[in-house]
C-alpha positions in Angstrom: 78.4 101.4 63.0 75.6 101.4 60.4 74.8 97.7 60.9 74.8 98.1 64.7 72.4 101.0 64.5 70.2 99.1 62.1 69.9 96.1 64.4 69.0 98.2 67.4 66.5 100.2 65.5 64.8 97.1 64.1 64.5 95.6 67.6 63.0 98.7 69.0 60.5 98.9 66.2 59.4 95.3 66.8 58.8 96.1 70.5 56.6 99.1 69.7 54.5 97.1 67.3 56.0 98.9 64.2 54.8 97.7 60.9 56.8 95.2 58.8 57.2 97.8 56.1 59.0 100.2 58.6 61.3 97.4 59.8 62.2 96.4 56.2 63.3 100.0 55.3 67.0 99.9 56.4 68.0 103.0 54.3 65.4 105.2 56.1 66.7 103.9 59.5 70.3 104.6 58.6 69.5 108.0 57.3 67.8 108.9 60.6 70.7 107.7 62.7 73.6 109.4 60.7 74.1 113.1 61.0 76.0 115.1 58.4 78.8 115.6 60.8 79.2 111.8 61.4 79.1 111.1 57.7 81.8 113.7 57.0 84.0 112.2 59.7 83.6 108.7 58.2 84.4 109.9 54.6 87.4 111.8 55.8 89.1 108.4 56.3 88.3 107.4 52.7 90.5 108.4 49.8 90.3 105.8 47.1 87.6 106.5 44.6 86.4 102.9 44.7 85.8 103.0 48.4 84.1 106.4 48.2 81.8 105.2 45.4 80.8 102.0 47.2 80.1 103.9 50.4 78.1 106.5 48.6 75.7 103.9 47.3 74.9 102.6 50.8 72.4 105.3 51.8 71.2 108.8 51.2 73.3 110.3 54.0 76.5 108.7 52.6 75.6 109.8 49.1 75.5 113.4 50.2 78.7 113.0 52.2 80.4 111.5 49.2 79.7 114.6 47.2 81.6 116.7 49.8 84.8 114.8 50.1 87.9 116.9 50.0 90.5 114.3 48.9 90.2 111.6 46.4 92.6 109.2 44.6 91.9 107.4 41.3 94.2 104.4 40.5 94.0 102.8 37.1 94.9 99.2 37.6 96.1 96.5 35.3 92.7 94.8 35.2 91.0 98.0 34.2 93.3 98.3 31.2 92.7 94.6 30.3 88.9 95.1 30.5 89.2 98.2 28.3 91.0 96.1 25.7 88.4 93.3 25.8 85.2 95.4 25.8 85.9 98.4 23.6 86.8 98.7 20.0 89.2 101.6 20.1 90.2 103.2 16.8 93.9 103.9 16.1 95.1 107.3 15.1 97.8 108.1 12.6 101.3 106.7 13.1 103.5 108.8 15.4 107.2 109.2 15.7 108.3 106.9 18.5 112.1 107.1 18.2 112.5 109.6 21.0 109.7 108.1 23.0 111.5 104.8 23.4 114.6 106.6 24.7 112.6 108.7 27.2 110.6 105.7 28.4 113.7 103.6 28.8 115.5 106.3 30.8 112.4 107.0 32.9 112.0 103.4 33.8 115.7 103.2 34.4 115.3 105.6 37.3 115.1 102.8 39.8 117.4 100.4 38.0 120.5 102.5 37.4 123.7 102.2 39.4 123.6 103.4 43.0 123.3 107.2 43.3 125.7 108.1 46.1 122.8 108.2 48.5 121.8 111.5 46.9 118.2 110.4 46.6 117.6 111.7 50.1 116.7 115.0 48.4 114.0 113.6 46.2 112.3 110.3 45.3 111.2 109.2 41.8 107.8 107.7 41.0 105.7 106.8 38.1 102.0 106.2 37.3 99.1 105.5 34.4 95.3 104.9 33.0 92.6 103.1 30.6 89.6 103.1 28.1 88.3 105.7 25.5 88.1 106.3 21.8 90.9 108.2 20.2 89.9 110.2 17.1 88.4 113.7 17.3 85.2 112.4 15.9 85.0 109.8 18.6 85.6 112.4 21.2 82.7 114.5 19.9 80.5 111.4 19.9 81.5 110.7 23.5 80.7 114.3 24.5 77.3 114.0 22.9 76.7 110.6 24.6 77.8 111.9 28.0 75.4 114.9 27.6 72.6 112.7 26.7 73.1 110.3 29.6 71.6 111.9 32.7 72.0 110.2 36.1 68.9 108.8 37.6 68.0 108.4 41.2 69.7 109.8 44.3 72.3 107.0 44.5 73.5 107.5 40.9 74.4 111.1 41.4 77.3 110.5 43.7 81.0 110.4 43.0 79.4 107.8 41.9 79.4 104.6 40.3 82.9 102.9 40.4 84.4 102.6 37.0 83.6 98.9 36.9 80.0 99.8 35.8 78.1 102.1 33.6 75.6 104.6 35.1 72.9 106.8 33.5 71.1 104.1 31.5 67.6 102.9 32.1 67.5 99.5 33.8 64.8 96.9 33.2 62.7 95.8 36.1 64.7 92.6 36.6 68.0 94.5 37.2 69.1 95.4 40.7 72.0 97.7 41.7 74.2 96.2 44.3 76.5 98.1 46.7 79.5 98.2 44.3 77.4 99.8 41.5 77.6 97.0 39.0 74.6 95.8 37.1 73.5 92.2 37.7 70.6 90.6 35.9 69.2 88.1 38.4 66.8 86.5 35.9 69.6 85.8 33.4 71.8 82.8 33.8 74.7 84.6 32.2 75.5 87.7 34.2 76.7 90.7 32.2 79.1 93.4 33.4 79.3 96.6 31.4 82.7 98.2 31.7 83.1 102.0 32.2 86.3 103.5 30.8 88.6 104.9 33.5 88.7 108.4 32.1 85.0 108.5 31.9 84.7 107.4 35.5 87.1 110.2 36.5 85.0 112.8 34.6 81.7 111.7 36.0 83.0 111.4 39.5 84.6 114.9 39.6 81.5 116.6 38.1 79.6 115.8 41.2 82.4 116.9 43.6 82.2 120.5 44.6 84.7 120.5 47.5 87.7 118.7 46.1 91.0 120.2 47.5 93.4 117.3 46.9 93.3 115.1 43.8 95.6 112.3 42.7 95.1 110.3 39.4 97.7 107.7 38.7 98.6 104.4 37.0 99.3 101.3 38.9 103.1 100.6 38.8 102.5 97.1 37.4 100.7 98.6 34.4 103.2 101.5 34.0 106.2 99.1 33.8 104.5 96.6 31.4 106.1 96.3 28.0 103.8 97.4 25.2 103.7 97.1 21.4 103.4 99.8 18.8 99.6 99.5 18.7 99.3 100.4 22.4 101.3 103.6 21.8 99.0 104.6 19.0 96.0 104.6 21.3 94.9 107.6 23.5 92.3 106.1 25.8 94.7 106.2 28.7 96.1 109.6 28.0 95.3 111.5 31.2 96.8 114.8 30.0 94.6 114.8 26.9 93.3 118.4 26.7 89.8 117.3 25.7 89.7 115.0 28.7 91.0 117.7 31.1 88.5 120.2 29.9 85.7 117.8 30.9 86.6 117.8 34.6 89.1 120.6 35.5 86.5 123.4 35.4 84.3 121.5 37.9 87.0 121.5 40.6 88.7 124.7 39.7 87.2 126.8 42.5 88.5 124.5 45.3 91.4 122.4 44.0 94.7 123.1 45.9 96.9 120.0 45.4 97.0 117.9 42.2 99.1 114.9 41.2 98.7 113.2 37.8 100.9 110.3 36.8 100.1 109.7 33.1 100.4 106.5 31.1 103.9 107.0 29.6 103.5 104.8 26.4 100.6 106.9 25.2 101.4 110.3 26.7 105.1 110.9 26.1 104.7 111.7 22.4 101.6 113.8 22.6 102.1 117.4 23.7 99.6 118.6 26.3 98.8 122.2 27.4 98.0 120.8 30.9 99.7 123.7 32.7 97.8 126.2 30.7 94.5 124.5 31.6 95.3 124.4 35.3 96.5 128.0 35.3 93.3 129.2 33.6 90.8 127.2 35.8 92.5 126.6 39.2 93.4 129.8 40.8 93.9 128.3 44.3 96.5 125.6 43.2 99.4 125.4 45.7 101.2 122.2 44.5 101.4 120.5 41.1 103.0 117.1 40.5 103.0 115.8 36.9 104.7 112.6 35.7 105.2 110.7 32.4 103.9 113.2 29.9 104.9 115.7 27.2 104.1 119.2 28.6 103.7 122.4 26.6 104.8 125.2 29.0 103.8 128.0 26.7 100.6 130.1 27.1 100.6 129.3 30.9 99.2 132.3 32.7 100.5 133.5 36.1 100.0 131.2 39.1 100.6 133.4 42.1 99.6 130.8 44.8 101.6 128.0 43.4 104.4 127.1 45.9 105.5 123.7 44.7 106.0 122.2 41.3 107.3 118.7 40.5 107.9 117.3 37.0 109.0 113.8 36.9 109.9 111.8 33.7 108.5 114.4 31.4 109.4 116.1 28.1 109.1 119.9 27.9 109.9 122.9 25.6 113.5 123.8 25.3 112.9 127.1 27.2 110.6 125.7 29.9 112.8 127.0 32.7 112.2 130.6 31.5 108.4 129.9 31.4 108.5 128.5 35.0 110.6 131.4 36.1 108.2 134.0 34.6 104.8 132.5 35.5 105.5 130.8 38.8 107.5 133.4 40.7 106.2 132.4 44.2 107.6 128.9 44.0 109.4 127.6 47.2 110.1 124.1 45.9 110.9 123.1 42.4 111.8 119.4 41.5 112.6 118.6 37.9 113.5 114.9 37.8 114.3 113.1 34.5 113.2 116.1 32.4 113.9 116.1 28.7 114.1 118.9 26.3 115.6 121.8 28.2 118.4 123.4 26.3 118.7 126.9 27.9 117.2 128.6 30.8 117.5 131.0 33.8 116.0 130.6 37.2 115.6 133.7 39.3 112.7 132.8 41.6 113.2 135.1 44.7 111.3 132.8 47.1 112.7 129.4 45.9 114.2 127.5 48.9 114.5 123.9 47.6 115.6 123.0 44.0 116.2 119.6 42.6 117.5 119.9 39.0 117.6 116.7 37.0 117.9 117.5 33.3 118.3 114.4 31.2 119.1 116.4 28.0 122.5 118.1 28.0 121.7 121.8 28.1 123.8 124.5 26.5 123.5 127.1 29.3 121.8 127.1 32.7 121.9 130.1 35.0 120.6 130.2 38.6 120.4 133.4 40.7 118.4 132.3 43.8 118.9 134.6 46.8 116.9 132.4 49.3 117.9 128.9 48.1 118.9 126.7 51.0 118.9 123.2 49.5 120.1 122.2 46.0 120.4 118.9 44.2 122.2 118.7 40.9 121.6 115.3 39.3 121.8 115.6 35.5 123.9 115.8 32.4 126.3 118.6 32.9 125.5 121.7 30.8 128.2 123.4 28.7 127.8 126.4 31.0 126.5 126.3 34.5 126.4 129.3 36.8 125.0 129.2 40.4 124.5 132.3 42.6 123.0 131.2 46.0 124.3 133.2 49.0 122.0 131.3 51.5 122.8 127.8 50.3 123.3 125.4 53.2 123.0 121.9 51.7 124.2 120.6 48.3 123.9 117.2 46.6 126.2 117.3 43.6 125.9 114.3 41.2 127.0 115.3 37.7 130.0 114.5 35.6 132.1 117.7 34.9 134.0 117.4 31.7 136.9 119.6 30.5 134.7 121.4 28.0 132.2 122.3 30.7 132.3 125.6 32.6 131.0 125.7 36.2 130.9 128.8 38.4 129.9 128.9 42.0 129.3 132.5 43.1 128.6 133.7 46.6 128.3 130.2 48.0 130.0 130.5 51.4 127.5 129.1 53.9 127.5 125.4 53.1 127.1 123.1 56.1 126.6 119.7 54.3 127.9 118.5 51.0 127.0 115.2 49.2 129.3 114.7 46.2 129.0 111.8 43.8 131.1 111.8 40.6 134.0 110.0 39.0 136.1 113.2 39.1 136.5 115.7 41.9 137.3 118.9 40.1 134.2 120.7 41.4 134.7 119.4 44.9 137.9 121.4 45.3 136.1 124.6 44.3 133.3 124.1 46.8 135.5 123.1 49.7 137.8 126.1 49.3 134.8 128.5 49.4 133.1 126.9 52.4 135.1 126.6 55.6 131.9 126.1 57.6 131.4 122.6 56.2 130.4 120.2 59.0 129.4 117.1 57.1 130.8 115.6 53.8 129.6 112.6 51.9 131.9 111.4 49.0 131.2 108.7 46.5 131.8 107.4 43.0 128.7 106.0 41.1 130.4 102.8 39.9 128.4 100.1 41.6 125.6 98.5 39.7 122.6 97.4 41.8 119.5 95.5 40.8 115.9 96.5 41.5 116.0 94.4 44.6 119.1 96.1 45.8 121.4 93.1 45.0 124.9 94.0 44.0 125.5 93.2 40.3 129.1 94.3 39.8 131.4 97.2 39.2 130.7 99.5 36.2 133.9 99.3 34.1 133.3 102.6 32.2 133.5 104.7 35.4 136.9 106.0 36.3 138.1 105.1 39.8 139.8 108.3 41.0 140.5 109.7 44.5 139.7 113.1 46.0 142.3 115.3 47.5 141.9 114.5 51.2 144.6 117.1 52.0 142.3 119.8 50.8 139.6 118.6 53.2 142.1 118.8 56.0 143.3 122.4 55.4 140.1 124.0 54.0 137.5 122.4 56.4 138.6 123.0 60.0 135.1 122.5 61.2 134.5 119.1 59.5 133.2 116.6 62.0 131.5 113.9 60.0 133.0 112.2 56.9 130.9 109.7 54.9 132.6 107.4 52.3 130.3 105.7 49.9 130.7 102.2 48.5 132.1 103.4 45.1 134.8 105.5 46.7 135.6 102.7 49.1 136.1 100.4 46.2 138.4 103.0 44.5 140.4 103.1 47.7 140.8 99.3 47.7 142.0 99.4 44.1 144.3 102.4 44.7 145.5 101.2 48.1 149.2 102.3 47.7 148.1 105.8 46.8 145.8 106.0 49.8 148.6 104.8 52.2 150.7 107.7 51.0 148.3 110.3 52.4 150.0 111.5 55.5 147.3 113.7 57.1 143.5 113.1 57.0 140.7 115.5 58.1 140.4 115.6 61.9 136.9 114.2 62.0 135.1 112.9 65.0 132.7 110.5 63.2 133.7 108.3 60.3 130.9 106.5 58.4 131.9 103.8 55.8 129.5 102.3 53.3 131.1 99.4 51.6 130.8 96.4 49.2 134.1 94.9 50.2 136.0 93.0 47.5 139.2 91.9 49.3 139.2 91.2 53.0 143.0 92.0 53.5 142.7 95.4 51.7 139.7 96.4 53.7 141.3 95.6 57.0 144.5 97.4 56.0 142.4 100.5 55.1 140.6 100.5 58.4 143.9 100.2 60.3 145.3 103.2 58.4 142.2 105.3 59.2 142.5 104.6 62.9 146.2 105.3 63.0 146.0 108.7 61.2 142.7 109.8 62.9 143.5 108.5 66.4 143.6 111.9 68.0 140.1 112.9 66.9 138.1 109.8 65.9 135.4 108.9 68.4 132.6 107.3 66.4 132.8 104.7 63.7 129.9 103.3 61.7 130.3 100.6 59.0 127.6 99.4 56.7 128.3 96.3 54.7 126.2 95.2 51.8 124.7 91.7 52.3 125.6 90.5 48.8 129.2 91.6 48.9 132.0 89.3 47.7 133.4 89.5 51.3 131.1 88.1 53.9 130.1 90.8 56.4 130.5 88.5 59.4 134.1 87.6 58.4 135.0 91.3 58.0 133.5 92.3 61.4 135.3 89.4 63.1 138.6 90.5 61.6 138.3 94.1 62.9 136.8 93.6 66.3 140.0 94.2 68.1 140.7 97.4 66.1 137.3 99.0 67.0 137.2 98.0 70.6 138.2 101.5 71.9 135.7 103.3 69.7 131.9 103.9 69.8 131.2 101.4 67.1 128.1 100.7 65.1 127.7 98.0 62.5 124.9 97.2 60.1 124.4 94.6 57.3 121.9 95.6 54.6 121.2 96.4 51.0 122.5 99.6 49.5 119.0 101.1 49.3 119.0 101.5 53.1 122.2 103.5 53.1 122.4 107.2 53.2 123.9 110.2 54.8 123.1 110.6 58.5 
């Protein structure tokens, strides 16, 4: 649009006998054509900080619009990290204890690589993020503060969100230097062009200081950089530590009056061993915060003041204090959604948030005691190491995803849970299943699975996990205790257990009178699979109407052979088939 307006203006100027000086002033022409409203509309489509920075350098109107953006996203990429290592001499701090760090990092990175999760991931996805280039010691930080105070931006185009973090602003340029659109410094008279690298954290600080209207902010590490293997020297640095309190204090106060949604995915190798009071800083400066999403860091939950407007908190792959649940319960009592995914360090806690409606509890450390008294909770996912004592009081609970191993030494109590409509259960034993089923005769949909199938990052089937026990649920309990059950999902792990324990399955005389049967399978033996399907149809013939079968593409038994063998059996049913990878499966 700008180039089109420029060409029309130039032609009109020539026709009117305008001077060559007026024709050669494109910035003035653009500024006359663009109103503030048009600029704001254009910038509303931009979110990446690089795009905003480059557009802001185009003209004065865009520069002003760039200062008023409401949403911005910074992504630290692998090339930014490599440039930081090449151009800066970063001092190393004292040696840290990395024993627990390696465990946390490996488990966090294992989020997407572990065995299939009984399709319980429909309640929450797991992500990661990271960042580059700054000195590490306290002395270096003070020097950086002094330098940043001494460097004042010059000219209207340098005062925007500003200069992308590929270049350095705020320094006097000689006459033979020109500033191109992307903000980098190019010496035209020199044969060897020089590019001065701006550290990522410094770019974030400078960019946010000029933004007075930010409502939504996201700072993250590129997945490629986050997953890269690093040595001990990299873990000793802090230049990519986004939750560094000194770094946070340089930009959080500038956006505190407007910020409502924030997501920070820290650089795990540097952040996971260094405790950060990030929640304290946000609670003291950002009174309008509604959602917080923090990943890959070590969070100190103490000294956090009340956050009355906060309605959603997500902590993913983080380490916290052992009583972090109590701090969350006390200071964030208006939460409606709480997701703790891959959280280390919690040993004891009580959740009593009166307004909480959705809870995803994924504690990677085996806790001693966890108590929940949540009167308005409607959705619950338990995907964690089973505590020694677990008590849940949730009278309005409608949907439960249960994925934890209950041992004989563990005590689990379900109190006042009588309104369940949907249950997703994935475990190698079914002790807790019987408790839940007996209390909830309104169950309409049940998904049962055993997490015994190993899948690769690409979804390819790798084999059966030998350490997982292949047991069977009490199908008779489902028949007598769930008269309203209409949809039964059987996951690939349970299907495999039924193949292995075929004689025991054939002894079951009565099955739940379901109308829809959904089978997810990685078939191992064609004959056993066909026999099982015949048994299902025979014992459910009075009620079964719909049949859906999903076969994994890398199964030992070819999907086409299986479907060809059963085509006569399913002819009288409303039948749906699908071949795919296990990542596409899930409860309907």
